[in-house]
N, C-alpha and C positions, 0 to 999 in steps of 0.2 A: 485862388481857388483850388490850387492842388493841395493845399493843406487839409481840405475837406475829407472826412473819411480817412484819413492818412495815418499812419504810425504814431507821428506826432499827436495827433487828435486823441488817439487812445491812451499814450501817455499823460496828456493832459488830463483826460478824464480820470485817471488813476490817482493823479495829484489832487485833483478836485475832491474825490471821494475822501482821501485821507484828511484834507482839510476840514470837509464837512463832519467827518467822524469826531474829529477833537473838538471842534467847534459845538457839536451836539451835544456835549457834556452840560452845557447850559440849560438845555431844555429837560434834560433827563435826571439831573442832579436831585433835585426837590422832590421828585416822586418817590425817590429812595428814601430820603433824609426826612420825610413827613412826620412819620411817629416820633423819632429823635427831636426833631426841632419843636414838636408839639409839645412834648413833655416837658422840655427844658424852658421854653417860653411860658409854660401854663396857661394855653388857651384850648379853645374847643377845635373840633375837627373842622367845622365851617371857617373858624377864623384862619387856621393854618391853609385851608383851602383857598382862603382869599389871597395869602402870598403867592400860591401857584397860580391864580388868576393874574395877578399882577406881572408874574413872569410872562405868562401868554400875551398879555395885553402889550407888554413891551416887544415880544418878538413880533407881534402884528405891526407896531408902529416901526422897528426897525427894518422889518421886511419892505415896507413901502419906501423908506428913505434909502435905504440900501440898494433898493431895484433903481431908483432913480439915480443913484451915485454911480452904479455900474455903467449905466447907458452914457453918462456924462464924463466919469472920471476913469473908468476902468475897474477891472476886478481886484486888482493888486493894492489900490489905495484902500478900497472898500474893506479887504480881508485884514489889512494892518490895523486899521481902526478898529475892527472886530476884536482882534486880539488884545488890543490895550484895553478897550472896554470890558471884554470878559474877565481878564486879570483884575481890573479895578472892582467890578461887581462882586466877584468871589473873595477879593479881600476884605472888602467892607462888610459884608453880610455877618460873618462871625463877632464883628466888634461890638454888637449892640444885643441888647435884651429886650428891646422894644419891637413889638409886632409890626408897627407901621414903619420904623427903619430899616427893619429886614425886609419887608415888602417893597420898601423903596430900592434897596438893593437887587431884588428880584426883577424888577424893572430894567435897571440897568444890564443885567445879565442876559435876561430874555432879548432886550434891543440889540446887544451885541452879537448875541447868537445868530440871529437871524440872517446876518449876512452870510453864513455858512450854509445855508440852506437854499432858499428860492434864487437869489442871484446868481449861486455856483450852477444850478441847474439852467437857469436861462443862458448863462455864459456857454457851458457846454453845448447847448441846442444849435448854436452858431457853427460849431464845428463838424456837425453831421448832417447829412441829407438821408441816404439809403438807411441808415440805422440809427435815426434820430430818436425814434421811440425806445428803442433799447438803451440808447446811451443816456436819456433822459432820465429812465427808470433807474439806470445804474448810478446814476449822479444822485438822484433822490435817496437811493439806498443808504448812502453816508450817513444819513440821520438815523435810519434803522440799525445800522451796524453800530452806531454810538448807543442806542437803547440796548443792543445785545451785550456789548462788552462792559459799558460803564456801571450798570446797576449792581451785579456781583462784586466789583471792586470797590464802589462806593459803599456798599453795605459792609464789606470787610474792614475799609477804613474807619467806618463810622464805629464800627463794634469794637476796633482796637485802640482808636484814638479819639473818638467823639466826633460830632459833626463839624464843630468849630476848626479844628485841626484839618480835617478833610476839606474844607472849603478853602482853606489857605493854600494847601497843596494843589488844588485844582487852579488857583489863580497862577502860580508858578509855572504850572505845566502847559497852560494855555499859552502864555507869553513866550516860552521857550520853544515851543513846537510849532506854532502856526505862522509866525512872521517868516522862517525861512521858506515854508512850503509856499506861502503867498508870493514869494519872488519867484517862483517856479514857472508863474502864469504870466509873465511880462508881455509875450507876444499877443499883439492885437488880433482880434476876430478877424477871419478872412472875409473877402467881399463876396456876398452871396446873391449878386445881381439884385440889388435892392428894389428896383423899380418893378422888374418882373414879378418878385415874390411878392410885393406889396400889392400888385394888381390881382394875383391869384388870390390872396387872403381876402381882399375886399369883396371880389366876386362871389367867393365863397360865402362870406358873412351876408351879403345882399340876398343870397339865394335863400338864408333863414328868414328874411323880412325883419331883421333886427339891426337898430342902429348899434355903433361901437358902444355907446354908454348903455344901451339896453342890455346887449350881451354881457358887457362886463358886469352889470348889476346882477343879472342872472346867475353868472358864475359865482360871484361873491355871496349871494343867499345860498347857492348849493354848497359852497366850500364851508360855511358856517354849519349848514344843517349835518353834513356828513361826520364833522367834527365834534359836534356835540354828542352824537353818537358813539364815535371812535374814543373819546376822553374817558369814559365810564371805566373801561377795564383798564386803560393804560394808566389813568391817574390813581385809580382807587384799588386796584389789583392788591398792592402791597398792604395797605391798611385793612383790605376786606379779608386776606388771610390770617392777618393778627387777629382780628376780631372774631374769626371763625375758631381759633386756638390753633392754627397751624404755623403760626410764628412768620416774622419779617423776611427771614431768609427764603422761606418757601414762596413767598410773594414776589421777591425780588427775583428768583429763579422764573417763575412763570412770565414775569415782565420780559426778562430775557429771552426767554423761549419764543414768547409771542413777537417779539420785534425780529428775532433770528429768523423766524419762519416768514415774517413780513419781508424780509430781505428776498428770499426765494419769490414770493408773489409778485414784488415789484419788478425783478428782472423778467419773470414770465409773462406778466401784463405788458412790459415795454415791448417784447416780441409780439404780442397779440397786438399791439396799438400799432404796430408799424404794418398790420395787415388790414385790420378793421377800423381803425380810426379812434380817436380820443373819445368821442361821445359814447360810442359803443363799449369800449373800455370802462369809461365811468358808471354806465349802467350796470354792467356785469359786477363790477366791485362793488357797487352799493347794494345790489340784491344779494350777495353773498355775505355781506358784513351784517346785514339786516338778521339773515339766518345764524350767523354766530351768536350775536347778542340773544336771540331767543335760547340758544343752548344755556347760555349763561343763567338764564332765568330758573332752570332746572339743576344746576351744578352746584352743590353745596358740600360734596365730599372732595378729598383731595385729588383722586384719580380723575373725576369729571372736571374739576377746575383745571387741571394739567390740560386735558383732552379739548376743552373749550378755549383755552389759550393759544394752543397749537391751529385750531381751527380759525380763529378771530386772526391770528398772524397770517395765515395762508389766504384768507377772504379779503382782508382789507387794505393788503399793502400797495395795490395799483391805484387806488382811488386819487390820492393827491397828484402823483406825477401825470395822471391824465388831464388835469387841468392844464400843466405845461404844454402839453400836445395840442389842446383844443385851442390854445391861444395862438400857437405857432401855425396852426391851420387857418386861422380866421383874423388875424392882426398882423401888420406888417412887422419885419424883423427889427427895425429900428425901435420899436416899442416893445420889445421882448421883456428885457429886465423888469421895465417899470410895471408892465401889466401880469406878468407871472409873479413879482414880488407881491403885487395888490391882491391877486387872487390866491396865492398860496397864503399869504398872511390872513386872509379872512378865514382860512381854515384854523389858524391859531386862536382867533376870537372864538370860535366854536369849540375848541378844546378850553380855552379859559372859562368861556360860560359853562360848558358841560361840567369841567372840574368843580367850579362852585356849586352848580347845582345839586351835584352829586353829594357834596358835603352837606349841603342844606337840606335835602330830602332825607339823608341819613339821620342828621339830628332830629328832624321831624318825626320819622317813623321809627327810627331804631333800627333800620336794616336797609339794604342796597336793592330791595326788590322794586320799590317804586321808581329807582333811578336808573335801573335797567330798562323799565317801562318807558320811561321819559326818554331815553337814548333811543329806543325802538321807534316812538314817534317822529323824531327828528329824522331819523334814517329814512323813513317813509317819504318825508318831504323832498330829500334829496334824489331818491330814486324817481320820484314823479317829475322833478325838472328834468333829470336826464332822458327820461321816456319821451317828454314832450319835445326836448330837442332833436331825438332821434326820429321821431315822428316827422318833423318838419323838414329835417335832413334828408329823410328817405322818400317824403313827397315830392322834393324837388327833383331828386334822383330819378324817379319814375315818370316826371313829366318833361325832364330836360331832352 
């Protein structure tokens, strides 16, 4: 127990963030390469969005499998497998001119990248108690740090060398950088007094009047809904800027800016979660994300788009980490990686579905206006679920 909240725990958190940042390239690469790959393969916006959807569906499956692997085999084995998978996917993608084969490579990339997100977040949660919300939020920020630094780098690589060379470069970098970092996480998680923690979590969940399966399903639906909404700016902002005549580079800057401010949001909401709990944090984040999406509806100039991207980053960053906090509040520690992997991976299904829907609605209507409205509707569903859980939680507290 002496390792909990220790200096080693914070060093381990730093290594986890670094690993997540590198592996996160698998999630953000195609968002920047979208226009270049579309032009090279000669397909429609909806078709290339399907490739992104396959990446996200691979991420979903990988999150579920990697979560179970961490609970059984540990984080080191899972991370090494992730490194080899990412290298293979990035190496295979540029070898084809077929949309289907390219999409198959995206499945492998997404599947492998998943191990550097939710499983790492779950692993970090075992090493903290007093500052668990903050630590989980920082761990989850690795994904957004990746989204901040990789889009400009990828855009420059593609501009200078083409998308195929850029994919091969990413393959080599993942292999060389990730494996040494994985072995810094060899120490096993400390004993958290499993029986006591499990009893507290079970009592809290029973107070909601929900079975483990019922609460898990509700969190999955909420995860899908929030990220259908979240995907609209994150997946299509580069293409949106290109369509408006502002250029791909401006869109890549907005994506980087959006995710950079998302890091600030994630750390801040982690601090908040330590004080008000995961459900309240989810509701606040969901409500503010909806506000940012409404701003996008009226932002068609360059300045307003930059402003909307900043607001979106500031408002939505704490949503996904809040699910990990909720799971640690209502489920036993031994199930953490599996359940966090399943719940956070459901948000990837939302990203996949929302990314594809955005492309389809663009092809049908010729603009992204309907796509933003669609995102707002899904966002409302997420907020309703969070509000319902909070009301049940508050009612129990009032009658206790």
